[in-house]
C-alpha positions, 0 to 999 in steps of 0.5 A: 499500499505504501507503493501505491501511494508513493506513486502519488496522491491516491484515494482510498477507493483507488488503492483498493481497486489497484490491489484488487488489480494486482490479484492478491486475494482472489475473493478481493481485498477485505476493504475494512483492512484497507481503510484501518491500515490507511488510518495507522499509517496516517497515526504513525506519521507515514501518510497525511490526508487532505480532502480531495476537492473534485467532483462527487462526494469529498474524499480523502487523498493520501500522500507519502510523508517523509518517514513513509519514504523511509519505511518504503524504502526498507520494505524495497530493501527486504523484498530486494533480498526475498528476490535474491533467496527466492532465486537462489532456491530457484537455481539449486531447484532446477539442478536437481536430477530427477530419477527415471521411472519414479521411485529411487 
């Protein structure tokens, strides 16, 4: 969610739509969880909000703070390391020779 917010000001509804597009959950994301997380991000100083002024009902617009960018940077480092570990695992699994004819 921090990444989606970092890409530019975004409304909660757009966060939900983009998470659903990513296919993270076959049943769709838990809308309540998204809004709870956004409120937690705000309480922790990771995002700031303002009310959007476009057509329709007013909506909160979420923007990442400098602290939010720091936390996102930490997550990026974690994901880079996970990618490295997954690559090692996949590379090693490709080198395994399978027995012919079933059981050993």
